[in-house]
GULO-349337 format. One record per residue (C-alpha): residue number from 1; residue in three letters; x, y, z. Coordinates in Angstrom, 3 decimals. Example, Ala and Ser with C-alpha at 12.3 -4.5 7.8 and 13.67 -1.06 7.14 Angstrom:
R    n  res         u         v         w
R    1  ALA    12.300    -4.500     7.800
R    2  SER    13.670    -1.060     7.140
% end
This chain:
R    n  res         u         v         w
R    1  UNK     0.000     0.000     0.000
R    2  UNK     1.753     3.131    -1.221
R    3  UNK     1.454     6.416     0.616
R    4  UNK     2.115    10.000    -0.423
R    5  UNK     4.984    11.572     1.517
R    6  UNK     3.839    14.502     3.635
R    7  UNK     5.798    17.642     2.831
R    8  UNK     4.821    21.063     4.170
R    9  UNK     6.180    24.035     2.252
R   10  UNK     5.956    27.664     3.280
R   11  UNK     3.656    30.278     1.774
R   12  UNK     5.548    33.105     0.105
R   13  UNK     5.312    36.079    -2.262
R   14  UNK     6.145    34.813    -5.728
R   15  UNK     5.778    38.045    -7.711
R   16  UNK     4.622    41.617    -7.270
R   17  UNK     3.920    44.371    -9.763
R   18  UNK     4.646    48.109    -9.751
R   19  UNK     2.612    50.109   -12.248
R   20  UNK     3.879    53.317   -13.848
R   21  UNK     3.551    55.501   -16.967
R   22  UNK     5.974    57.170   -19.377
R   23  UNK     5.524    59.703   -22.157
R   24  UNK     6.687    59.158   -25.745
R   25  UNK     9.994    60.953   -25.207
R   26  UNK    10.796    58.690   -22.247
R   27  UNK     9.803    55.649   -24.309
R   28  UNK    12.269    56.685   -27.048
R   29  UNK    15.039    57.108   -24.461
R   30  UNK    14.461    53.608   -23.087
R   31  UNK    14.179    52.104   -26.557
R   32  UNK    17.497    53.714   -27.567
R   33  UNK    19.289    51.874   -24.740
R   34  UNK    17.381    48.611   -24.472
R   35  UNK    15.889    46.224   -26.983
R   36  UNK    12.118    46.465   -26.567
R   37  UNK    10.418    43.577   -28.339
R   38  UNK     6.838    43.451   -29.598
R   39  UNK     4.875    40.225   -29.150
R   40  UNK     1.886    40.290   -31.485
R   41  UNK     0.204    37.262   -29.852
R   42  UNK     0.180    39.146   -26.522
R   43  UNK    -0.465    42.624   -27.968
R   44  UNK     2.272    44.159   -25.846
R   45  UNK     5.915    45.187   -25.810
R   46  UNK     8.351    43.505   -23.449
R   47  UNK    11.682    44.608   -22.050
R   48  UNK    13.455    41.428   -20.959
R   49  UNK    16.958    42.788   -20.319
R   50  UNK    16.604    42.250   -16.558
R   51  UNK    14.469    39.122   -16.732
R   52  UNK    17.102    36.799   -15.246
R   53  UNK    17.697    39.329   -12.457
R   54  UNK    14.053    39.270   -11.400
R   55  UNK    12.440    42.093   -13.417
R   56  UNK    10.452    41.968   -16.621
R   57  UNK     8.667    45.001   -18.015
R   58  UNK     5.402    44.945   -19.968
R   59  UNK     4.565    48.036   -22.018
R   60  UNK     1.083    48.861   -23.296
R   61  UNK    -0.130    51.838   -25.291
R   62  UNK    -2.715    53.977   -23.476
R   63  UNK    -6.090    54.696   -24.994
R   64  UNK    -6.582    58.216   -26.300
R   65  UNK    -9.119    59.045   -23.579
R   66  UNK    -6.577    57.974   -20.919
R   67  UNK    -3.973    60.305   -22.404
R   68  UNK    -6.372    63.256   -22.492
R   69  UNK    -7.127    62.748   -18.787
R   70  UNK    -3.453    62.430   -17.856
R   71  UNK    -1.725    65.660   -16.788
R   72  UNK     1.676    64.330   -17.958
R   73  UNK     0.384    63.302   -21.395
R   74  UNK     1.695    59.740   -20.997
R   75  UNK     1.017    57.392   -23.891
R   76  UNK     2.563    54.268   -22.344
R   77  UNK     1.595    52.116   -19.337
R   78  UNK     4.246    49.894   -17.782
R   79  UNK     3.951    46.851   -15.540
R   80  UNK     7.206    46.275   -13.662
R   81  UNK     6.919    42.635   -12.594
R   82  UNK     9.369    41.427    -9.958
R   83  UNK     9.980    37.758    -9.117
R   84  UNK    11.247    37.732    -5.532
R   85  UNK    13.382    34.587    -5.772
R   86  UNK    15.055    35.688    -9.003
R   87  UNK    15.943    39.023    -7.415
R   88  UNK    18.218    37.033    -5.107
R   89  UNK    19.135    34.108    -7.367
R   90  UNK    19.715    35.218   -10.960
R   91  UNK    17.920    33.126   -13.549
R   92  UNK    16.282    30.711   -11.118
R   93  UNK    12.557    31.255   -10.573
R   94  UNK    11.954    28.142    -8.463
R   95  UNK    12.250    28.876    -4.771
R   96  UNK    10.806    30.624    -1.734
R   97  UNK    11.666    33.975    -0.162
R   98  UNK    10.368    33.869     3.417
R   99  UNK    13.117    35.075     5.756
R  100  UNK    13.404    38.708     6.879
R  101  UNK    16.963    39.135     5.631
R  102  UNK    15.940    37.738     2.203
R  103  UNK    13.006    40.134     1.948
R  104  UNK    15.214    43.075     2.920
R  105  UNK    17.785    42.133     0.281
R  106  UNK    15.093    41.625    -2.384
R  107  UNK    13.634    45.074    -1.590
R  108  UNK    17.043    46.677    -2.103
R  109  UNK    17.443    44.874    -5.434
R  110  UNK    14.121    46.357    -6.645
R  111  UNK    15.372    49.916    -6.229
R  112  UNK    18.836    49.007    -7.541
R  113  UNK    17.379    47.736   -10.817
R  114  UNK    15.244    50.850   -11.310
R  115  UNK    18.219    53.091   -10.494
R  116  UNK    20.256    51.180   -13.094
R  117  UNK    17.587    51.911   -15.717
R  118  UNK    17.651    55.598   -14.725
R  119  UNK    21.443    55.788   -15.018
R  120  UNK    21.450    54.200   -18.484
R  121  UNK    18.372    55.869   -20.009
R  122  UNK    17.727    58.970   -17.931
R  123  UNK    14.134    57.778   -17.277
R  124  UNK    12.897    57.665   -13.684
R  125  UNK    10.361    54.836   -13.563
R  126  UNK     9.553    55.587    -9.919
R  127  UNK     8.272    59.092   -10.701
R  128  UNK     4.670    58.000   -11.365
R  129  UNK     4.849    54.528    -9.825
R  130  UNK     2.541    52.705    -7.425
R  131  UNK     2.325    49.118    -6.179
R  132  UNK    -0.396    47.446    -8.202
R  133  UNK    -0.405    43.705    -7.466
R  134  UNK     1.042    41.009    -5.186
R  135  UNK     0.918    37.244    -5.825
R  136  UNK     0.988    35.035    -2.704
R  137  UNK     1.843    31.393    -3.360
R  138  UNK     1.802    28.012    -1.655
R  139  UNK     3.218    24.825    -3.152
R  140  UNK     1.670    21.486    -2.164
R  141  UNK     3.362    18.157    -2.860
R  142  UNK     0.546    15.706    -3.686
R  143  UNK     0.665    11.871    -3.661
R  144  UNK     0.350    11.653    -7.473
R  145  UNK    -0.517    13.593   -10.637
R  146  UNK    -4.024    12.116   -10.418
R  147  UNK    -4.528    13.813    -7.027
R  148  UNK    -3.297    17.150    -8.369
R  149  UNK    -5.763    17.070   -11.261
R  150  UNK    -8.571    15.813    -9.029
R  151  UNK    -8.156    18.731    -6.594
R  152  UNK    -8.410    21.078    -9.588
R  153  UNK   -11.506    19.282   -10.939
R  154  UNK   -13.247    19.367    -7.552
R  155  UNK   -12.498    23.095    -7.215
R  156  UNK   -14.239    23.664   -10.557
R  157  UNK   -17.376    21.894    -9.333
R  158  UNK   -17.571    23.906    -6.110
R  159  UNK   -20.448    26.360    -5.688
R  160  UNK   -18.846    29.782    -5.263
R  161  UNK   -20.166    32.560    -2.972
R  162  UNK   -21.723    35.694    -4.438
R  163  UNK   -19.181    37.891    -6.215
R  164  UNK   -16.818    35.055    -7.151
R  165  UNK   -16.739    33.675   -10.683
R  166  UNK   -14.826    30.964   -12.494
R  167  UNK   -12.584    32.408   -15.171
R  168  UNK   -11.924    30.330   -18.272
R  169  UNK    -8.771    31.288   -20.236
R  170  UNK    -9.547    32.581   -23.707
R  171  UNK    -8.036    30.901   -26.758
R  172  UNK    -5.373    33.614   -27.006
R  173  UNK    -4.398    33.020   -23.368
R  174  UNK    -4.069    29.298   -24.062
R  175  UNK    -1.668    30.005   -26.908
R  176  UNK     0.504    32.149   -24.625
R  177  UNK     0.220    29.745   -21.688
R  178  UNK    -0.203    26.175   -23.035
R  179  UNK     0.013    24.887   -19.442
R  180  UNK    -3.443    26.392   -18.839
R  181  UNK    -5.220    23.320   -20.171
R  182  UNK    -8.644    22.539   -18.752
R  183  UNK    -7.347    19.664   -16.631
R  184  UNK    -4.293    21.594   -15.417
R  185  UNK    -5.745    24.764   -13.878
R  186  UNK    -8.727    26.527   -12.320
R  187  UNK    -9.121    30.306   -12.100
R  188  UNK   -11.479    32.314    -9.876
R  189  UNK   -11.865    36.082    -9.621
R  190  UNK   -13.778    38.693    -7.656
R  191  UNK   -13.718    41.976    -9.580
R  192  UNK   -15.288    44.115    -6.870
R  193  UNK   -12.711    43.083    -4.259
R  194  UNK    -9.868    43.136    -6.798
R  195  UNK    -8.618    39.663    -6.019
R  196  UNK    -8.274    36.440    -7.939
R  197  UNK    -6.805    33.025    -7.322
R  198  UNK    -5.783    29.958    -9.210
R  199  UNK    -4.857    26.340    -8.570
R  200  UNK    -2.680    24.712   -11.185
R  201  UNK    -0.477    21.724   -11.907
R  202  UNK     3.010    23.170   -11.395
R  203  UNK     4.736    19.996   -12.544
R  204  UNK     2.895    20.170   -15.874
R  205  UNK     3.706    23.888   -16.063
R  206  UNK     7.443    23.209   -15.756
R  207  UNK     7.368    20.322   -18.211
R  208  UNK     5.408    22.258   -20.863
R  209  UNK     7.762    25.236   -20.520
R  210  UNK    10.729    22.831   -20.792
R  211  UNK    12.194    23.922   -17.471
R  212  UNK    14.393    21.703   -15.324
R  213  UNK    12.316    19.267   -13.281
R  214  UNK    15.132    17.037   -11.964
R  215  UNK    14.703    18.438    -8.456
R  216  UNK    11.094    17.210    -8.392
R  217  UNK    12.275    13.582    -8.157
R  218  UNK     8.992    12.335    -9.642
R  219  UNK     6.973    14.417    -7.165
R  220  UNK     3.553    15.760    -8.075
R  221  UNK     3.093    19.435    -7.406
R  222  UNK     0.013    21.640    -6.951
R  223  UNK     0.503    25.406    -6.842
R  224  UNK    -2.060    27.644    -5.110
R  225  UNK    -1.787    31.345    -5.881
R  226  UNK    -3.691    34.398    -4.610
R  227  UNK    -3.461    37.718    -6.466
R  228  UNK    -4.309    40.856    -4.501
R  229  UNK    -4.643    44.031    -6.548
R  230  UNK    -4.330    47.653    -5.454
R  231  UNK    -7.794    48.052    -3.887
R  232  UNK    -7.401    44.899    -1.787
R  233  UNK    -3.825    45.782    -0.809
R  234  UNK    -5.006    49.155     0.481
R  235  UNK    -8.033    47.636     2.230
R  236  UNK    -5.764    45.201     4.087
R  237  UNK    -3.388    48.023     5.019
R  238  UNK    -0.396    46.652     3.125
R  239  UNK    -0.180    49.693     0.834
R  240  UNK    -0.634    53.076     2.493
R  241  UNK     0.704    55.461    -0.176
R  242  UNK     1.894    55.564    -3.789
R  243  UNK     5.446    56.504    -2.796
R  244  UNK     7.940    53.687    -3.350
R  245  UNK    11.128    53.322    -1.302
R  246  UNK    13.211    50.382    -0.090
R  247  UNK    11.563    50.624     3.340
R  248  UNK     8.016    50.754     1.934
R  249  UNK     8.610    47.736    -0.331
R  250  UNK    10.307    45.820     2.503
R  251  UNK     7.528    46.562     5.020
R  252  UNK     4.838    45.495     2.544
R  253  UNK     6.599    42.246     1.591
R  254  UNK     7.312    41.349     5.221
R  255  UNK     3.743    42.058     6.377
R  256  UNK     2.202    39.975     3.586
R  257  UNK     4.689    37.130     4.118
R  258  UNK     3.734    36.968     7.827
R  259  UNK     0.024    36.898     6.880
R  260  UNK     0.441    34.605     3.853
R  261  UNK    -1.191    31.451     5.273
R  262  UNK    -4.080    33.469     6.721
R  263  UNK    -4.681    35.205     3.364
R  264  UNK    -4.633    31.936     1.409
R  265  UNK    -6.921    30.156     3.894
R  266  UNK    -9.352    33.076     4.118
R  267  UNK    -9.590    33.919     0.422
R  268  UNK    -9.094    30.469    -1.136
R  269  UNK    -9.591    27.692     1.430
R  270  UNK   -12.691    29.349     2.864
R  271  UNK   -14.113    30.010    -0.593
R  272  UNK   -13.594    26.513    -1.990
R  273  UNK   -14.324    24.131     0.900
R  274  UNK   -13.240    23.565     4.515
R  275  UNK   -14.212    19.877     4.344
R  276  UNK   -12.688    16.731     2.833
R  277  UNK   -13.576    14.618    -0.202
R  278  UNK   -14.174    10.865    -0.494
R  279  UNK   -14.739     8.670    -3.540
R  280  UNK   -18.398     7.983    -4.324
R  281  UNK   -18.988     4.544    -2.798
R  282  UNK   -16.977     5.364     0.317
R  283  UNK   -18.857     8.648     0.667
R  284  UNK   -22.323     7.071     0.500
R  285  UNK   -21.308     4.223     2.817
R  286  UNK   -19.874     6.705     5.331
R  287  UNK   -23.045     8.805     5.252
R  288  UNK   -25.250     5.770     5.885
R  289  UNK   -23.011     4.645     8.744
R  290  UNK   -22.918     8.073    10.404
R  291  UNK   -26.652     8.631    10.010
R  292  UNK   -27.418     5.253    11.560
R  293  UNK   -31.133     4.908    12.169
R  294  UNK   -31.796     8.343    10.636
R  295  UNK   -32.428     6.809     7.210
R  296  UNK   -34.291     9.850     5.892
R  297  UNK   -31.320    12.078     6.720
R  298  UNK   -28.976     9.769     4.759
R  299  UNK   -31.376     9.669     1.789
R  300  UNK   -31.498    13.475     1.659
R  301  UNK   -27.701    13.732     1.724
R  302  UNK   -27.280    11.154    -1.040
R  303  UNK   -29.940    12.906    -3.132
R  304  UNK   -28.055    16.192    -2.739
R  305  UNK   -24.838    14.518    -3.943
R  306  UNK   -26.570    13.514    -7.179
R  307  UNK   -28.132    16.961    -7.627
R  308  UNK   -24.698    18.552    -7.310
R  309  UNK   -23.112    16.084    -9.714
R  310  UNK   -25.777    16.816   -12.326
R  311  UNK   -25.564    20.574   -11.811
R  312  UNK   -29.180    20.718   -10.614
R  313  UNK   -28.959    22.048    -7.060
R  314  UNK   -32.159    24.077    -7.605
R  315  UNK   -34.060    20.832    -8.134
R  316  UNK   -33.149    19.682    -4.610
R  317  UNK   -35.492    22.114    -2.891
R  318  UNK   -35.717    25.589    -1.419
R  319  UNK   -32.706    27.731    -0.520
R  320  UNK   -33.339    26.861     3.133
R  321  UNK   -33.389    23.137     2.334
R  322  UNK   -30.078    23.472     0.467
R  323  UNK   -28.546    25.423     3.358
R  324  UNK   -29.726    22.810     5.864
R  325  UNK   -28.332    19.866     3.912
R  326  UNK   -24.996    21.629     3.368
R  327  UNK   -24.790    22.066     7.144
R  328  UNK   -25.267    18.294     7.514
R  329  UNK   -22.210    17.690     5.300
R  330  UNK   -20.166    20.235     7.276
R  331  UNK   -21.085    18.491    10.546
R  332  UNK   -19.694    15.225     9.147
R  333  UNK   -16.630    17.021     7.752
R  334  UNK   -17.199    15.818     4.206
R  335  UNK   -18.003    17.383     0.847
R  336  UNK   -20.960    16.362    -1.344
R  337  UNK   -18.531    16.443    -4.287
R  338  UNK   -16.982    12.991    -4.553
R  339  UNK   -13.517    12.182    -5.852
R  340  UNK   -12.455     9.551    -8.376
R  341  UNK   -11.803     5.979    -7.270
R  342  UNK    -8.008     6.342    -7.570
R  343  UNK    -8.134     9.270    -5.113
R  344  UNK   -10.250     7.776    -2.288
R  345  UNK    -9.541    10.534     0.261
R  346  UNK    -8.513    14.161    -0.375
R  347  UNK    -7.996    16.692     2.439
R  348  UNK    -9.671    20.083     2.022
R  349  UNK    -7.766    22.909     0.352
R  350  UNK    -7.984    24.721     3.697
R  351  UNK    -6.086    21.862     5.404
R  352  UNK    -3.490    21.751     2.624
R  353  UNK    -2.786    25.480     2.852
R  354  UNK    -2.586    25.550     6.639
R  355  UNK    -0.513    22.385     6.949
R  356  UNK    -3.192    20.987     9.265
R  357  UNK    -3.480    17.327    10.183
R  358  UNK    -5.582    15.355     7.752
R  359  UNK    -8.651    13.476     8.976
R  360  UNK    -7.057    10.094     9.750
R  361  UNK   -10.410     8.551    10.570
R  362  UNK   -11.681     9.229     7.052
R  363  UNK    -8.351     8.154     5.578
R  364  UNK    -8.419     4.830     7.426
R  365  UNK   -12.044     4.231     6.458
R  366  UNK   -11.051     4.722     2.798
R  367  UNK    -8.073     2.344     3.176
R  368  UNK   -10.099    -0.395     4.856
R  369  UNK   -12.872    -0.126     2.283
R  370  UNK   -10.469    -0.601    -0.626
R  371  UNK    -8.290    -3.258     0.994
R  372  UNK   -11.350    -5.416     1.714
R  373  UNK   -11.943    -5.340    -2.021
R  374  UNK    -8.366    -6.265    -2.873
R  375  UNK    -7.258    -2.733    -3.820
R  376  UNK    -3.749    -2.554    -2.392
R  377  UNK    -2.367    -0.522    -5.287
R  378  UNK    -3.861     2.857    -4.350
R  379  UNK    -1.832     5.828    -3.119
R  380  UNK    -3.007     7.751    -0.055
R  381  UNK    -2.258    10.996     1.747
R  382  UNK    -0.412    10.781     5.032
% end
């Protein structure tokens, strides 16, 4: 009986973005020094000179109405995207930055890179700059690729709260990011709160992009990523002004790093599901066992499972009836969304993010059920 090795990795800031603007004269100065490339499939210009040092720059042309409303008459919007690990380790984007001294050093590198651009081109990119986005990440080692894809599939079937919507990559996005296949990723956004999150198969991402995967040692890898944009960053108190200095960048990165697990649990784990998943037959058997003599209660729960699977929750009953039955599942600590046979027990996303203990009772029930039927080949969490 094989078991997935339990590995707990830290939450960290993977990337963050500073937004700024430049006028046409400043654009010409930068273009005279650096090679700005145009990518027609992405409809944007890229400056990749500092890419291996942790900075890539996206350049977009402003709309005419934006220029008319801008006191500096800027025709170009820039996204300065920093990868924290690459700021410290040139060329290597796989790694975590979690320690205070690392964050302090990364913050210094941000300003150093922008000063270097100023010295070479005479353009001060900090003049109109503001912090626009932060991506908080958690990597989860799963027992197998099947588990990674099953977590993603289950997330897609989850009923989302008001304001949250599934985002499906457009065809153009799929061309740019071939790793965003249906089975490899799920995207959710909330426009009003200016936040979005995604779960994706990081192993597939690395393989498709032909990056070194030797260090994975045949491990399966789920990446969970939360993007907080300017409005959310200000609401949480991480961004207090549009001025950018080493101290301001450092304080923001350190505060978010400290809160990283809380942010991921609150805005992803709490949105998807705080309860665990079982394969179908184990789920129904467990419900019947737990309900005991309350046969009607078990029948209602099993009916709700089928309604969810068929996408017909409204056919189950009133909103109150749905709320009541969902409470029954929460009491038992299980989800009405069942997993595939080869993934008999999956801990909730909330547990995975927080590094919490899995439900060993459910795990052992799943093991015993399968072993009694001669299934000793399955892989389990531990």
